[in-house]
C-alpha positions as semicolon CSV with decimal commas, in nm:
position;residue;x (nm);y (nm);z (nm)
1;X;1,072;-1,410;-2,113
2;X;0,724;-1,420;-2,264
3;X;0,734;-1,042;-2,316
4;X;1,068;-1,067;-2,496
5;X;0,930;-1,332;-2,731
6;X;0,625;-1,116;-2,793
7;X;0,850;-0,820;-2,878
8;X;1,040;-0,999;-3,153
9;X;0,722;-1,157;-3,287
10;X;0,561;-0,814;-3,303
11;X;0,869;-0,678;-3,482
12;X;0,862;-0,970;-3,725
13;X;0,493;-0,912;-3,796
14;X;0,565;-0,547;-3,879
15;X;0,876;-0,606;-4,092
16;X;0,795;-0,954;-4,229
17;X;1,151;-1,080;-4,190
18;X;1,090;-1,450;-4,129
19;X;0,824;-1,718;-4,124
20;X;0,811;-1,815;-3,755
21;X;0,625;-2,098;-3,584
22;X;0,591;-2,083;-3,206
23;X;0,531;-2,394;-2,999
24;X;0,371;-2,313;-2,666
25;X;0,132;-2,448;-2,406
26;X;-0,239;-2,392;-2,461
27;X;-0,438;-2,140;-2,261
28;X;-0,800;-2,036;-2,332
29;X;-0,700;-1,667;-2,333
30;X;-0,516;-1,712;-2,664
31;X;-0,826;-1,830;-2,848
32;X;-0,914;-1,489;-2,991
33;X;-0,582;-1,313;-2,944
34;X;-0,510;-1,067;-3,230
35;X;-0,152;-1,193;-3,264
36;X;-0,289;-1,514;-3,417
37;X;-0,400;-1,318;-3,724
38;X;-0,039;-1,267;-3,831
39;X;0,057;-1,397;-4,176
40;X;0,420;-1,458;-4,077
41;X;0,392;-1,573;-3,715
42;X;0,216;-1,906;-3,655
43;X;0,125;-2,082;-3,332
44;X;0,097;-2,447;-3,238
45;X;-0,031;-2,519;-2,888
46;X;0,023;-2,817;-2,662
47;X;-0,244;-2,895;-2,405
48;X;-0,080;-2,985;-2,073
49;X;-0,357;-2,930;-1,816
50;X;-0,642;-3,147;-1,944
51;X;-0,720;-3,471;-1,763
52;X;-0,590;-3,674;-2,057
53;X;-0,270;-3,467;-2,072
54;X;-0,210;-3,525;-1,701
55;X;-0,248;-3,898;-1,751
56;X;-0,006;-3,890;-2,044
57;X;0,245;-3,690;-1,840
58;X;0,239;-3,957;-1,570
59;X;0,287;-4,229;-1,830
60;X;0,575;-4,034;-1,977
61;X;0,737;-4,007;-1,634
62;X;0,710;-4,383;-1,589
63;X;0,859;-4,458;-1,931
64;X;1,133;-4,194;-1,918
65;X;1,268;-4,172;-1,561
66;X;1,597;-4,001;-1,653
67;X;1,511;-3,693;-1,856
68;X;1,731;-3,386;-1,864
69;X;1,452;-3,172;-1,718
70;X;1,154;-3,241;-1,494
71;X;0,919;-3,487;-1,663
72;X;0,649;-3,219;-1,715
73;X;0,895;-3,016;-1,924
74;X;1,019;-3,321;-2,110
75;X;0,659;-3,419;-2,185
76;X;0,599;-3,082;-2,351
77;X;0,905;-3,134;-2,572
78;X;0,792;-3,486;-2,658
79;X;0,458;-3,353;-2,778
80;X;0,634;-3,082;-2,981
81;X;0,863;-3,337;-3,145
82;X;0,564;-3,529;-3,281
83;X;0,480;-3,228;-3,497
84;X;0,831;-3,103;-3,552
85;X;0,938;-3,430;-3,716
86;X;0,686;-3,356;-3,994
87;X;0,817;-3,003;-4,052
88;X;1,122;-2,854;-4,216
89;X;1,275;-2,559;-4,035
90;X;1,598;-2,373;-4,108
91;X;1,652;-2,263;-3,747
92;X;1,507;-2,370;-3,413
93;X;1,533;-2,121;-3,126
94;X;1,536;-2,272;-2,779
95;X;1,417;-2,016;-2,528
96;X;1,615;-2,084;-2,209
97;X;1,601;-2,462;-2,256
98;X;1,942;-2,565;-2,397
99;X;1,881;-2,920;-2,272
100;X;1,620;-2,967;-2,546
101;X;1,909;-2,978;-2,794
102;X;2,011;-3,323;-2,668
103;X;1,702;-3,470;-2,832
104;X;1,664;-3,224;-3,119
105;X;2,013;-3,266;-3,261
106;X;1,940;-3,622;-3,369
107;X;1,608;-3,560;-3,544
108;X;1,658;-3,234;-3,733
109;X;1,907;-3,068;-3,964
110;X;1,794;-2,722;-3,850
111;X;2,043;-2,492;-3,683
112;X;1,989;-2,488;-3,307
113;X;2,006;-2,146;-3,142
114;X;1,999;-2,101;-2,765
115;X;1,849;-1,781;-2,628
116;X;1,983;-1,787;-2,272
117;X;1,804;-1,571;-2,014
118;X;1,983;-1,737;-1,721
119;X;2,313;-1,902;-1,634
120;X;2,222;-2,239;-1,785
121;X;2,540;-2,324;-1,975
122;X;2,869;-2,315;-1,790
123;X;3,154;-2,554;-1,715
124;X;2,954;-2,714;-1,432
125;X;2,636;-2,766;-1,634
126;X;2,534;-3,128;-1,685
127;X;2,662;-3,241;-2,029
128;X;2,795;-2,891;-2,090
129;X;3,030;-2,975;-2,377
130;X;2,762;-3,171;-2,558
131;X;2,518;-2,883;-2,522
132;X;2,775;-2,633;-2,643
133;X;2,868;-2,840;-2,947
134;X;2,502;-2,888;-3,045
135;X;2,441;-2,514;-3,074
136;X;2,498;-2,327;-3,399
137;X;2,463;-1,998;-3,216
138;X;2,410;-1,883;-2,859
139;X;2,238;-1,554;-2,780
140;X;2,277;-1,430;-2,422
141;X;2,093;-1,148;-2,249
142;X;2,410;-0,998;-2,100
143;X;2,788;-1,008;-2,106
144;X;2,765;-1,175;-1,767
145;X;2,580;-1,477;-1,914
146;X;2,825;-1,482;-2,204
147;X;3,113;-1,507;-1,957
148;X;2,940;-1,808;-1,805
149;X;2,930;-1,975;-2,148
150;X;3,300;-1,895;-2,194
151;X;3,382;-2,125;-1,905
152;X;3,274;-2,414;-2,128
153;X;3,491;-2,302;-2,418
154;X;3,727;-2,005;-2,368
155;X;3,772;-1,989;-2,747
156;X;3,397;-1,951;-2,793
157;X;3,301;-1,763;-3,110
158;X;2,936;-1,864;-3,141
159;X;2,795;-1,644;-2,863
160;X;2,637;-1,300;-2,918
161;X;2,500;-1,064;-2,654
162;X;2,158;-0,912;-2,717
163;X;2,041;-0,705;-2,422
164;X;1,677;-0,732;-2,325
165;X;1,430;-0,457;-2,405
166;X;1,111;-0,310;-2,264
167;X;0,820;-0,106;-2,395
168;X;0,942;0,238;-2,287
169;X;0,595;0,389;-2,329
170;X;0,477;0,186;-2,028
171;X;0,689;0,392;-1,788
172;X;0,722;0,749;-1,914
173;X;0,387;0,902;-1,812
174;X;0,379;1,203;-1,577
175;X;0,740;1,170;-1,466
176;X;0,749;1,534;-1,352
177;X;0,563;1,449;-1,027
178;X;0,872;1,264;-0,904
179;X;1,103;1,564;-0,922
180;X;0,932;1,721;-0,622
181;X;1,170;1,799;-0,334
182;X;0,886;1,783;-0,084
183;X;0,822;1,519;0,179
184;X;0,789;1,228;0,224
185;X;1,081;1,071;0,042
186;X;0,939;0,756;-0,117
187;X;1,144;0,456;-0,218
188;X;1,010;0,173;-0,434
189;X;1,113;-0,191;-0,452
190;X;0,984;-0,405;-0,741
191;X;1,016;-0,781;-0,765
192;X;0,918;-1,114;-0,623
193;X;0,944;-1,135;-0,246
194;X;1,213;-1,400;-0,230
195;X;1,543;-1,392;-0,037
196;X;1,751;-1,359;-0,354
197;X;1,607;-1,015;-0,426
198;X;1,753;-0,859;-0,109
199;X;1,418;-0,739;0,018
200;X;1,485;-0,856;0,377
201;X;1,805;-0,651;0,386
202;X;1,609;-0,353;0,255
203;X;1,361;-0,389;0,543
204;X;1,663;-0,397;0,779
205;X;1,780;-0,076;0,616
206;X;1,445;0,090;0,679
207;X;1,469;-0,008;1,044
208;X;1,812;0,158;1,056
209;X;1,658;0,472;0,907
210;X;1,397;0,515;1,181
211;X;1,551;0,853;1,281
212;X;1,436;0,974;0,936
213;X;1,057;0,933;0,949
214;X;1,011;1,105;0,610
215;X;1,173;0,810;0,430
216;X;0,911;0,560;0,323
217;X;0,914;0,239;0,120
218;X;0,662;0,086;-0,119
219;X;0,716;-0,287;-0,175
220;X;0,562;-0,389;-0,507
221;X;0,537;-0,762;-0,556
222;X;0,432;-1,086;-0,394
223;X;0,589;-1,418;-0,309
224;X;0,481;-1,548;-0,648
225;X;0,270;-1,405;-0,926
226;X;-0,102;-1,328;-0,955
227;X;-0,347;-1,488;-0,712
228;X;-0,071;-1,604;-0,479
229;X;-0,103;-1,588;-0,102
230;X;0,185;-1,473;0,121
231;X;0,427;-1,755;0,195
232;X;0,633;-1,791;0,514
233;X;0,908;-1,560;0,389
234;X;0,667;-1,282;0,294
235;X;0,491;-1,316;0,630
236;X;0,828;-1,284;0,802
237;X;0,900;-0,966;0,606
238;X;0,570;-0,813;0,710
239;X;0,634;-0,907;1,072
240;X;0,983;-0,754;1,059
241;X;0,835;-0,433;0,918
242;X;0,567;-0,414;1,188
243;X;0,755;-0,161;1,412
244;X;0,748;0,092;1,126
245;X;0,443;-0,035;0,939
246;X;0,320;0,320;0,877
247;X;0,633;0,376;0,664
248;X;0,637;0,049;0,466
249;X;0,352;-0,040;0,232
250;X;0,319;-0,387;0,081
251;X;0,109;-0,384;-0,237
252;X;0,123;-0,760;-0,306
253;X;0,127;-0,860;-0,673
254;X;0,063;-0,573;-0,918
255;X;-0,018;-0,635;-1,284
256;X;0,253;-0,502;-1,512
257;X;0,023;-0,247;-1,675
258;X;-0,044;-0,094;-1,332
259;X;0,318;-0,071;-1,225
260;X;0,373;0,281;-1,363
261;X;0,113;0,418;-1,121
262;X;0,341;0,332;-0,830
263;X;0,655;0,441;-1,011
264;X;0,502;0,785;-1,063
265;X;0,475;0,837;-0,689
266;X;0,831;0,732;-0,602
267;X;1,144;0,943;-0,559
268;X;1,396;0,661;-0,606
269;X;1,408;0,287;-0,677
270;X;1,603;0,042;-0,461
271;X;1,665;-0,300;-0,619
272;X;1,921;-0,475;-0,397
273;X;1,953;-0,812;-0,566
274;X;2,165;-1,069;-0,381
275;X;2,192;-1,327;-0,657
276;X;2,376;-1,289;-0,985
277;X;2,103;-1,126;-1,191
278;X;2,132;-1,236;-1,555
279;X;2,018;-0,893;-1,674
280;X;1,815;-0,679;-1,432
281;X;1,502;-0,580;-1,623
282;X;1,351;-0,392;-1,328
283;X;1,658;-0,167;-1,332
284;X;1,574;-0,062;-1,689
285;X;1,210;-0,009;-1,592
286;X;1,313;0,217;-1,304
287;X;1,550;0,419;-1,524
288;X;1,290;0,454;-1,797
289;X;1,051;0,594;-1,536
290;X;1,307;0,862;-1,451
291;X;1,386;0,722;-1,107
292;X;1,729;0,752;-0,947
293;X;1,839;0,394;-0,893
294;X;2,021;0,217;-0,612
295;X;2,118;-0,141;-0,690
296;X;2,389;-0,400;-0,634
297;X;2,697;-0,512;-0,819
298;X;2,560;-0,849;-0,923
299;X;2,553;-1,042;-1,248
300;X;2,458;-0,834;-1,549
301;X;2,332;-0,533;-1,353
302;X;2,650;-0,318;-1,375
303;X;2,661;-0,336;-1,755
304;X;2,300;-0,216;-1,766
305;X;2,327;0,090;-1,544
306;X;2,693;0,159;-1,464
307;X;2,754;0,533;-1,458
308;X;2,390;0,633;-1,405
309;X;2,299;0,438;-1,088
310;X;2,441;0,400;-0,738
311;X;2,595;0,052;-0,725
312;X;2,662;-0,093;-0,379
313;X;2,846;-0,405;-0,266
314;X;2,639;-0,698;-0,140
315;X;2,860;-0,744;0,167
316;X;2,715;-0,544;0,459
317;X;2,425;-0,470;0,227
318;X;2,186;-0,308;0,475
319;X;2,452;-0,056;0,583
320;X;2,549;0,016;0,224
321;X;2,187;0,075;0,125
322;X;2,131;0,309;0,418
323;X;2,429;0,524;0,316
324;X;2,317;0,534;-0,048
325;X;1,957;0,623;0,043
326;X;2,065;0,904;0,276
327;X;2,290;1,042;0,002
328;X;1,993;1,076;-0,231
329;X;1,761;1,192;0,048
330;X;1,988;1,486;0,133
331;X;2,080;1,581;-0,227
332;X;1,777;1,645;-0,450
333;X;2,000;1,787;-0,724
334;X;2,182;1,454;-0,744
335;X;1,848;1,281;-0,777
336;X;1,758;1,504;-1,068
337;X;2,092;1,442;-1,241
338;X;2,059;1,065;-1,196
339;X;1,702;1,078;-1,321
340;X;1,800;1,250;-1,644
341;X;2,097;1,018;-1,698
342;X;1,882;0,711;-1,639
343;X;1,620;0,828;-1,885
344;X;1,885;0,861;-2,155
345;X;2,042;0,526;-2,068
346;X;1,707;0,348;-2,078
347;X;1,661;0,445;-2,444
348;X;1,926;0,186;-2,531
349;X;1,689;-0,087;-2,415
350;X;1,367;-0,016;-2,604
351;X;1,185;-0,316;-2,747
352;X;1,245;-0,223;-3,111
353;X;1,622;-0,207;-3,063
354;X;1,612;-0,540;-2,882
355;X;1,409;-0,711;-3,156
356;X;1,625;-0,567;-3,434
357;X;1,944;-0,684;-3,262
358;X;1,792;-1,024;-3,194
359;X;1,724;-1,090;-3,561
360;X;2,066;-0,957;-3,658
361;X;2,220;-1,211;-3,421
362;X;2,045;-1,488;-3,619
363;X;2,203;-1,383;-3,948
364;X;2,480;-1,606;-4,092
């Protein structure tokens, strides 16, 4: 989400479309960040990790025991409101926090716009109708998330889909090394090592493929983000992979700017998500790197890569993945065709197109 905000701020700085103020938490790394030199993008930071802030958060929890979100999130909003009440904005964009509107709608005349990255507004959402009515516009990252909003109001006319974007230049270096037909055949998985990402089923698939020792898997990601240690689930994955440990490599967390180095060495990407992915950004990253892609029919993924990727059903997932992997393993020409199609498809999701469409969605 932070990258997507950075993309439209960068676009705004280049094209000077709007005067934008960003409210965010404070971190020392932003002190000398070049983005703060912008004449059209401005930044106001809330300190949440100082000793005094921690005391105030506890006091806030005691005084407000029934907030919409966890008290630490509500505290951030409360600190923002102290400044916001003194300002005059035309539009306020709520990044994936529609619940903030319940307090904002009574203190501002600004239009409230939700930018929904997840399924956070549907017929079962707490105070769904109130949240829907408070929004002037709703921007969703996929048709799938839009369909979730439609369950609140089937006659919805305020929702616009703006697909996410990536910096394509991060993934297009030296792609020719992956068109080699030689051995081994290397698969790559990218994502957090959590059950919802289907990584355990992918390990089961690799165990099924033991008669094909040339098929290898690189697992890029950790149980959380940087500086995290393996949790119980990640330890279980490593233990399950032990019988074929020479064919499965766990990299742990990899910084985003280093990801392309692993993508360059892969022959195909396997991203078998089990949950309803709101968008599927790693699918776009794999396509933009020229990798044939195997993924699941879940959430917004089909609309991102239908026609250029192998989509498998989540039921009997390990078996379905094994069949799809063997199909690519035995047919290098199909891999090349999928690679070229994915590269073309990925161009629809560059960061400039995303930012341009995002600002268009804000227009009256």
